[in-house]
N, C-alpha and C positions, 0 to 999 in steps of 0.2 A: 586547471590550476594544478601545479605541482605539489604534491605533498612529500615532505621528507620524514622518512621513518628511520628507526634503528636499523643497524646493517643487515641483521637476519631477516628482517621483514621487507627489505627492498627486493622485491621480487614479484613477478606476475600471478603468483599464486593468491587468489582472492581469499581463501581460508586462512592462510597465514597473516595475510594483512588484516583481516577482520579481527582474528585472534589478538593480534598486536593493537590494533585500533580500540577494541572494547573491553579486553580482558586483561592482557599482561600488565602487571603492576598495579592492578587495582586491588585495594585490600578486600580480601576475602575472610569473611568470619563464619560461614555457614559450614557445619561438620561434614555434612555429606560433600559439599564442593571441595572442602580441603582434603577429605579422603581421596576423591576423583583425582584431584591434582597430584597427590603424592603417588597414587597408582601410576598415573600417566608418566610422570616424570621418572618412576622406577622402570617402566616399560621402555622408555627412551634410551636407557643405558646402552651405549655402543652405537646408538643409531641417530638418525636426524629427528628434530621434532615434528618436521612434516610427515615422517613416516607414521608416527603416533597420531598425529592430529587428524589425518584421513581417516584413521580407524576409530576415533573417539565415539562416535555414535554406536559402533560395534561394541567397544569397551562398556558403554552405559547399559546396552541390551544384555550382554554376558554377565555383568555384575550387578543386576538389578537395580540399575540407576543409581549404583553405589550406596545402597542402603547397607549400611555397616553391619548391622544385625544379620541381615539375610546373606551377606557375603560370608560373614564369619561361619555360618551355619551350612555352607555349601560342602557337598559330599565330594569324595574323591572322584565319583564317576561323573559329577557335573564338570570338574575340572578336566578331567580326562577327554570328555566330549568336546571342551573347548580346544583342546591340543588337536584332536583328530579333525575337526571339521568346522572351523570358524576363521573369521577375517582377522582376528587378533594376531598379534606376533606370538607365534607358536613356539615360545620357548618354555619348557617345563618348569625351571626355577622361578620364572618371572610369573606365570599364570599361578602356580601354587602358592607363591609369596603373597599374593592379593588377600586369600583367606587367612594366612597367619598375621598379615598386617592389619586387617579387620579385627581379628581377636585382639591384638595388641592395642588397637584404637579403642575398643570397647573397655579394656582394662584402663586406659588414660582417661576415657570419659567418666569411670568410676571414681578414679582417684583425683581427678581435677576438676570434674563438673561438666567439663566439654571438651572436644578435640581441640576447638578454637582457643580455649584459655591454656591448654597444655602447649599447643604449637607456638602460640603467639607470645608465652612466656619468655621464649628465647630472644625475643627482641624488645622486651619490657613492655609488650602490648602496644607498640609504637612503630608505625612505618617510618623508615628512614630513607631520606633522598640523599644521594651521594652525587656530588658532581662527577659527571662522565663525559669527556669531551671526544675522545677516541675509542674505538671499540677495543683497542689495547688496555684501556683504562679498567675495563670490566673484567674483575677477577673470576676464576672459576670456583674458587673456595675462599672463605674467610675464617677467622677464628670463631665467629658465630656459628657457621655452618658446620664447623669442625665439632663444636661443642653439641649442636643439635643432632648431628649424625651419631656422635658417641652416646648420647642419651637415647636415641631412638633404637639403636641396636641393642644397648643395654634393656630397654622395655619389650624387645622382641621384634622389632621391625626388620625386614630384610629389604635389600636394594633401597638402602638409605645411607648411601656413601655422602662424604661431605660435597661432591660436586653435584650430586643429586639433590641433597638439601639446598644448596645454594640456589639452583634452578628453581626449586620449589618456593624458596622465599622470594624470588624475583616474580614468579607466576602469581603467587598470592598477595602480593604487594607489601611484604614485610620489608622489602627493600625495593626502593624505585630506582631502577637502573636505565631508564630512558635516556639516551644520550641527548646533551644540551640542545643539539640541532634538531632533534626530533619534534615533530609538532605536538606529540603527547607531553613531552616535558614542558613544552611551552603552555599547554592547556592548564597544566594543574598548577 
């Protein structure tokens, strides 16, 4: 049986297909998982999602399972070690930004009660399905991702540009951009 997926998951790469089929676009409300996806989307900047996805387990190990408080407490020496010898994308700004983003996330949790409540506030705590027929119908940014990016940067987050924020919104199910011919669109 042939399964039709969104264009970016039409590949022989089983990991990409599994991510598309089971995670992408599914509403996510766990603070740790939200922090993980925000980190991974930031790591993707300038790269393909496949490049990041194959390193996902390494990111989980390096960043203590994305325990936000533990990541915020990481030392410069720990981060330097990740730059020197790890399967992560060894970009100093990206690696060090995760600690700063964890500190910003802790601050957001203190102010809003949870990272979930803060991040989902940009979409009024509701997942939106937008009819998308062609891949060209899917934008790279939206006014909502622009607003999220501006607010996150003001709150101290880095690697939180509008394109990264929109990809994060797609990944966490804030917006459901499965194309209409995708089996996931039909399922939901």
